[in-house]
C-alpha positions as CSV (number, residue, x, y, z in Angstrom):
1,M,2.5,167.0,132.4
2,V,2.2,165.2,129.2
3,Q,-1.5,164.6,128.8
4,V,-1.5,162.1,125.9
5,L,1.3,159.8,127.0
6,N,1.4,160.3,130.7
7,Q,1.2,156.8,132.3
8,T,-1.4,156.9,135.0
9,K,-3.8,154.3,136.3
10,A,-6.2,155.2,133.6
11,G,-3.4,154.9,131.0
12,P,-3.0,156.8,127.7
13,P,-5.7,156.6,125.0
14,P,-5.9,153.0,123.6
15,D,-4.8,154.1,120.1
16,A,-1.6,155.7,121.4
17,T,-0.8,152.7,123.6
18,I,-1.2,150.3,120.7
19,V,1.1,152.3,118.4
20,L,3.8,152.9,121.0
21,N,3.8,149.3,122.2
22,A,4.1,148.0,118.7
23,M,7.3,149.9,118.2
24,P,10.4,147.7,118.3
25,H,12.4,150.5,119.9
26,P,12.3,151.5,123.6
27,V,10.4,154.8,123.9
28,I,10.7,156.9,127.1
29,I,9.3,160.3,128.1
30,L,11.2,162.3,130.7
31,D,10.7,165.6,132.4
32,K,13.5,168.2,132.8
33,H,14.5,166.6,136.1
34,L,15.0,163.2,134.3
35,H,12.0,161.6,135.9
36,I,10.5,158.8,133.8
37,E,6.9,159.6,132.9
38,Y,6.2,156.9,130.3
39,V,7.8,153.7,128.9
40,N,6.5,151.5,126.2
41,D,6.7,147.7,126.2
42,S,10.1,147.7,124.4
43,A,11.5,150.0,127.0
44,Q,10.4,147.6,129.8
45,Q,12.1,144.8,128.0
46,F,15.2,146.8,127.4
47,F,15.6,147.6,131.2
48,Q,14.0,144.3,132.2
49,A,11.7,146.2,134.6
50,S,8.0,146.9,134.5
51,A,6.4,150.3,134.0
52,A,5.4,150.2,137.7
53,I,9.1,150.2,138.6
54,L,10.4,152.6,136.0
55,V,7.7,155.3,136.0
56,G,8.3,158.0,138.6
57,H,11.9,157.2,139.1
58,L,15.0,159.0,137.7
59,L,16.6,157.7,134.6
60,N,19.9,157.9,136.5
61,D,18.7,154.9,138.5
62,F,18.6,152.7,135.5
63,V,21.7,153.7,133.5
64,A,25.4,153.8,134.5
65,F,26.8,156.9,136.2
66,G,28.1,159.4,133.8
67,S,26.3,157.9,130.8
68,P,26.4,160.1,127.7
69,V,22.7,159.6,127.4
70,L,22.2,161.8,130.4
71,T,24.4,164.6,129.0
72,L,22.6,164.5,125.6
73,I,19.2,164.8,127.3
74,E,20.5,167.9,129.2
75,Q,21.7,169.4,125.9
76,V,18.3,168.9,124.3
77,F,16.6,170.7,127.2
78,A,19.1,173.5,127.0
79,R,19.1,174.0,123.2
80,G,15.5,172.8,122.3
81,V,16.6,170.8,119.2
82,S,16.7,167.1,118.5
83,V,19.9,165.2,118.7
84,N,20.8,161.8,117.2
85,E,23.8,159.9,118.5
86,Y,25.2,156.7,117.0
87,G,27.3,154.1,118.8
88,V,26.5,155.2,122.3
89,E,27.5,152.9,125.2
90,I,24.6,152.6,127.6
91,G,24.9,150.5,130.7
92,T,21.9,149.0,132.7
93,P,22.0,147.1,136.0
94,R,20.6,143.9,134.6
95,Q,22.0,143.9,131.0
96,G,25.4,145.6,131.5
97,D,27.0,147.7,128.7
98,R,25.3,147.8,125.3
99,S,26.0,149.8,122.2
100,V,22.9,151.6,121.0
101,D,21.8,154.6,118.9
102,I,19.7,157.2,120.6
103,Q,17.4,160.0,119.5
104,V,16.3,162.7,121.9
105,T,13.5,165.0,120.8
106,P,11.8,167.9,122.7
107,L,8.0,167.7,122.7
108,A,6.6,170.8,121.1
109,E,3.3,170.4,123.0
110,S,5.2,170.2,126.3
111,P,8.6,172.0,126.5
112,E,9.2,170.5,129.9
113,H,9.5,167.0,128.4
114,V,11.6,165.1,125.9
115,L,11.1,161.9,124.0
116,L,14.0,159.4,124.2
117,I,14.1,156.6,121.6
118,I,16.7,153.9,121.8
119,Q,17.8,151.7,118.8
120,L,19.6,148.5,119.6
121,R,22.7,147.8,117.5
122,T,20.8,145.1,115.6
123,M,18.7,147.9,114.2
124,A,21.4,150.5,114.0
125,A,24.2,148.4,112.5
126,K,23.7,150.0,109.1
127,M,25.1,153.2,110.5
128,D,28.0,151.5,112.2
129,R,28.8,149.8,108.9
130,Q,29.8,153.1,107.4
131,L,33.2,152.8,109.1
132,T,33.4,149.2,107.9
133,H,32.6,150.4,104.3
134,R,35.4,153.0,104.6
135,G,37.8,150.4,105.9
136,A,36.8,147.9,103.2
137,A,37.4,150.5,100.5
138,R,40.9,151.0,101.9
139,S,41.6,147.3,102.5
140,V,42.7,147.0,98.9
141,T,45.3,149.8,99.3
142,G,48.2,147.4,99.7
143,M,46.9,145.0,97.1
144,A,46.5,147.9,94.6
145,A,50.2,148.9,95.1
146,I,51.3,145.4,94.6
147,L,49.2,144.9,91.5
148,A,50.5,148.1,90.0
149,H,54.1,146.9,90.2
150,E,53.8,143.1,89.9
151,I,51.1,143.0,87.1
152,K,51.4,146.1,85.0
153,N,55.1,145.5,84.2
154,P,54.6,141.9,82.9
155,L,51.5,143.0,81.0
156,S,53.6,145.6,79.2
157,G,56.0,142.9,78.1
158,I,53.2,140.6,77.0
159,R,51.6,143.4,74.9
160,G,54.9,144.3,73.3
161,A,55.6,140.7,72.4
162,A,52.1,140.4,70.9
163,Q,52.7,143.5,68.8
164,L,56.0,142.0,67.5
165,L,54.3,138.7,66.6
166,E,51.6,140.6,64.7
167,L,54.2,142.0,62.3
168,S,55.1,138.5,61.0
169,S,51.7,136.8,61.4
170,N,49.0,136.0,58.9
171,E,45.6,137.5,59.1
172,E,44.1,134.7,61.2
173,D,47.0,135.0,63.8
174,K,46.7,138.8,63.8
175,T,43.2,138.4,65.2
176,L,44.6,136.5,68.1
177,T,47.5,139.0,68.7
178,R,45.0,141.9,68.7
179,L,42.9,140.0,71.2
180,I,46.0,139.7,73.5
181,C,46.6,143.4,73.2
182,E,42.9,144.3,73.9
183,E,42.8,142.0,77.0
184,T,46.1,143.3,78.4
185,D,44.8,146.9,78.0
186,R,41.6,145.9,79.8
187,I,43.5,144.4,82.7
188,C,45.7,147.6,82.9
189,Q,42.6,149.7,83.1
190,L,41.3,147.6,85.9
191,V,44.6,148.0,87.8
192,D,44.6,151.7,87.1
193,R,41.2,151.9,88.8
194,M,42.5,150.0,91.8
195,E,45.5,152.3,92.2
196,V,43.1,155.1,93.2
197,F,42.6,153.3,96.5
198,S,46.3,153.5,97.4
199,D,46.2,157.3,97.2
200,E,46.2,158.5,100.8
201,R,47.0,162.1,100.2
202,P,44.6,164.6,101.8
203,I,42.2,166.0,99.2
204,P,42.1,169.7,98.4
205,R,38.8,171.0,99.8
206,V,37.0,174.2,99.2
207,P,33.4,175.3,99.9
208,V,31.2,173.5,97.3
209,N,27.5,174.2,96.5
210,I,26.1,170.6,96.4
211,H,23.2,171.7,94.3
212,L,25.5,172.8,91.5
213,V,27.2,169.4,91.7
214,L,23.8,167.6,91.5
215,G,22.7,169.8,88.7
216,H,25.8,169.0,86.7
217,V,25.3,165.2,87.4
218,K,21.6,165.5,86.3
219,Q,22.6,167.2,83.1
220,L,25.2,164.5,82.3
221,A,22.7,161.7,83.1
222,L,19.9,163.1,81.0
223,T,22.2,163.5,78.0
224,G,23.6,160.0,78.3
225,F,22.7,156.9,80.3
226,A,19.4,158.2,81.8
227,K,17.8,159.7,78.6
228,R,14.5,157.7,79.2
229,I,14.4,158.1,83.0
230,K,12.7,160.9,84.9
231,I,15.0,162.6,87.4
232,L,13.2,164.6,90.1
233,E,14.7,167.1,92.5
234,E,13.6,167.8,96.1
235,Y,16.2,170.3,97.5
236,D,16.5,172.4,100.6
237,P,17.6,175.7,99.0
238,S,19.1,177.0,102.3
239,L,21.6,174.1,102.5
240,P,25.1,175.4,103.5
241,A,28.2,174.6,101.4
242,V,30.1,171.3,101.6
243,L,33.8,171.5,102.3
244,G,35.1,169.2,99.6
245,D,36.5,168.6,96.1
246,K,33.9,169.4,93.4
247,D,35.2,166.9,90.8
248,Q,35.3,164.0,93.3
249,L,31.8,164.8,94.5
250,I,30.6,164.8,90.9
251,Q,32.2,161.4,90.5
252,V,30.4,160.1,93.6
253,F,26.9,161.2,92.6
254,L,27.4,160.4,88.9
255,N,28.3,156.9,90.0
256,L,25.2,156.6,92.3
257,V,22.8,158.0,89.6
258,K,24.3,155.7,87.0
259,N,23.8,152.7,89.3
260,A,20.2,153.8,89.9
261,A,19.6,154.2,86.2
262,E,21.0,150.7,85.5
263,A,18.8,149.2,88.3
264,I,15.6,150.6,86.8
265,E,14.1,148.1,84.4
266,D,10.9,149.7,83.1
267,H,9.9,152.9,81.3
268,D,8.2,154.3,84.5
269,G,11.6,154.6,86.2
270,E,12.2,157.6,88.4
271,I,15.3,158.8,90.2
272,T,14.9,161.4,92.9
273,L,17.7,163.6,94.2
274,T,17.1,165.1,97.6
275,T,19.0,167.4,100.0
276,A,18.2,168.2,103.6
277,Y,19.7,169.6,106.7
278,R,19.9,167.2,109.7
279,P,21.6,169.0,112.5
280,G,21.3,166.2,115.0
281,V,23.4,163.6,113.2
282,R,26.9,163.0,114.7
283,L,29.4,160.2,114.4
284,T,32.4,159.1,116.4
285,M,35.5,158.8,114.2
286,P,38.0,156.0,114.6
287,G,40.8,156.8,117.0
288,S,39.0,159.8,118.5
289,R,36.4,160.5,121.1
290,D,35.3,163.6,119.3
291,R,31.9,163.4,117.6
292,V,31.8,165.0,114.1
293,S,28.6,166.7,113.0
294,L,27.3,165.5,109.6
295,P,24.3,167.7,109.0
296,L,24.2,167.6,105.2
297,E,22.1,164.8,103.8
298,I,22.0,164.0,100.1
299,C,20.0,161.1,98.8
300,V,19.7,159.3,95.5
301,I,16.4,157.4,95.4
302,D,15.2,155.0,92.6
303,N,12.1,152.9,92.1
304,G,14.0,149.9,90.8
305,P,13.6,146.3,92.1
306,G,16.0,146.9,95.0
307,V,19.3,145.4,96.2
308,P,19.3,141.7,97.1
309,H,19.0,141.4,100.9
310,D,22.1,139.1,101.2
311,L,24.2,141.6,99.2
312,L,23.2,144.7,101.1
313,P,25.7,144.4,104.0
314,H,28.6,144.0,101.6
315,L,27.5,146.5,99.0
316,F,30.4,148.9,99.5
317,D,33.1,146.2,99.7
318,P,35.5,145.9,96.7
319,F,34.6,143.4,94.0
320,V,31.0,143.1,95.1
321,T,28.6,143.7,92.2
322,T,25.2,142.6,90.8
323,K,26.3,143.4,87.2
324,S,27.5,140.5,85.0
325,S,30.2,142.8,83.5
326,G,30.9,144.9,86.6
327,T,34.2,145.0,88.5
328,G,32.7,145.8,91.9
329,L,34.9,148.8,92.4
330,G,32.5,151.6,91.8
331,L,30.7,151.7,95.1
332,A,33.9,150.9,97.0
333,L,35.5,154.0,95.4
334,V,32.4,156.0,96.3
335,A,32.8,154.9,99.9
336,K,36.5,155.9,99.9
337,I,35.8,159.4,98.5
338,I,33.0,160.0,100.9
339,G,35.2,158.8,103.8
340,D,38.0,161.1,102.6
341,H,35.5,164.0,102.9
342,G,34.8,163.0,106.5
343,G,31.3,161.7,105.6
344,I,29.5,158.4,105.5
345,I,27.2,156.6,103.0
346,E,24.5,154.0,103.6
347,C,21.9,152.2,101.6
348,D,18.3,151.3,102.5
349,S,16.6,149.1,99.9
350,Q,13.3,147.5,99.4
351,P,11.4,146.8,96.1
352,R,10.5,150.0,94.3
353,R,12.5,152.2,96.7
354,T,16.2,152.1,97.1
355,I,17.9,155.0,98.9
356,F,21.6,155.8,98.8
357,R,22.1,158.3,101.6
358,V,25.2,160.4,101.9
359,L,25.9,162.4,105.1
360,L,28.6,165.1,104.9
361,P,30.1,167.8,107.2
362,M,29.3,171.4,106.2
363,H,31.8,174.2,105.6
364,T,32.2,176.2,108.8
365,G,34.6,178.8,107.5
366,A,37.4,177.5,109.7
367,T,39.8,176.6,106.9
368,V,40.2,179.9,105.1
369,T,43.9,179.2,104.4
370,D,43.0,176.0,102.6
371,E,40.4,177.7,100.6
372,K,42.8,180.4,99.3
373,Q,45.4,177.8,98.6
374,Y,43.1,175.8,96.3
375,T,41.1,178.5,94.6
376,E,44.0,180.8,93.5
């Protein structure tokens, strides 16, 4: 029996009740037979039933038959480890089907019980947006191919004509012809960057030590754009390898660190690079019912002013930027590369603490053939 949170006539200690009832997420404690032993106020609102009705009954009575929530709870009891699931459909008698994120955690003080936390999609939409970010990055694929053909060819003609005019022009006119050449070159470079999005070939992937990637990124940053910024490291040294392309991962984290450095406005700026192992994080991929495990978490954290609230939902969309001279393709490209690696990226931002969080699958040793192919 859970002594602290068991809901009896006397009730739990006042401080525990206040804290749990203040939580915006439904919180439920269950025993190994799936009997409900405690619900907070949010859980009562979620099920539209009082604690008197919920406590003592089976969770099966309040969720749809065959709900994945029940299976996950059984897995936690069997394995004794926490599990997070994103985009789970949960049906209740009074509210019907709703898409939620859930976390199931065993209670260390009471192995016969688990804690179930439900996050409504309004709170969990940031995780769901990962697939939107990935799709947004690829939404320019067709446009990139058109631009490459329909714009670069005429630009070559314009540049050639400007060079011919320069041969017979006076010094004042030569200034204008050089300006034409410089601007056409700049547009070509922009189109070249967009062409990356039209590359749908599978990337060559081998086991990569993410700490070597971050170390290289840190070295590049400290010798260049982040000379006056302190870069801290908080790593899990036991982190397994990532199955990916080292050069592309360097490009991703160099871009994120550069963005963080540019966001910091004062001399007390800090960027923190962190790694951690999160075995419970899984995601359903488009077109498949299989859930992919993304246990490797890499974060780039800065103490800058933060991302504007209205921009945050569109941060990884193409052509979205806060920089006056930016193209808005950097983070879209980051989202594409991470998506090509089978991972996701999200951003949490508030003043003095912005976190870009990358979740990646780990190398499992199942692609030995691929490894040999790309390392020989």
